[in-house]
N, C-alpha and C positions, 0 to 999 in steps of 0.2 A: 419039604416044601414049606412055603410061607402060608400060614393059616390065619384067617381072620374070622373067628367063630361068631362074631356079631358086628355088623357094620353100623349099628344104631348110634354108637358114640361118635362116629364120623359123619353122621347126618346122611348116610346112604341106605338105611333100612327101607326096603320096599321102594327104592327110587331108581333102579337101574333099568333103562329102556334100550340101551345099545352099548356095545363095547368093542374094543380092538384087542386082539391077543397077538403080541408082537415078540417073536423070538425064533429059535431054530430047533427047539425040542421041548417035549413035555406038553402038558395041557393045564387048563384052568378049570376048576370044578366049582360050580355055583350051587348053593343050597337055598331052598325056600325059606327056612327058618334059622334063627341063631343056633349055634352049637351043632350045625350040620344036620338038622332034622328036616323032614319033609322031602319033597322031590329034589333030585339033583340033575344038573345039566353039565355035560362035559364038552368043553370047547377046545378045539385044536387051534393052531395059529391061523389067524384070519381076521377079517372085519365083519362084524355082525351088526348091521344097521337097524335091525328090528329083531329083538330076541324072540318075539312070537313066532317068527319064521323057523326057529330052531327048537321049537317045542318047549320054550320056557315062557312063563308069563311075564309080561312087561311090568316093571315096578313091583315085583313080588319076590325079590331075592334078598337074603339077609346075611349070607356068609359066603366066603370064597377061600378056596385053597389054591395057591399059585405055585406051580413048579419052580424049581430053583433057577431055571434059565428062561423064565417067562417074564414079560413085561405086559401089564394089563392097564388099559386106560378105560375108565368108566364115564358114562354120560347119563344125564337124567332124562334125556329125550331121544327119540328115534333119530336116525340119520346123523349120529354123532353131534347132536346139538344140545343146548341147555346152558344155563348160566354157569353151571359148575361142571368141571370134569376132574377126575381124581386118578392119579397114577399110583401104582403100588409102591413106588418109592416114598409116597406120602402116607401110606398106611402104617400105623404104629399100634 
């Protein structure tokens, strides 16, 4: 899987409030802290307009593991809003 052990250098540390998981297999795993420390949230394919609703704290996530057939789009605000959005093709 694609792993991003710290989203800080991308400006996404503790800024994710909603996301879309787009693909046909696998999951995305979000972690509270860099290096996959703290609590984890496992999301299947779908749209999550409010991460609080799936037991993850809004703007509290700092790392992500993305399955090989997953496309993830991140937003800084609920309901897929915000000045910035980031797709995993841009994560380096």
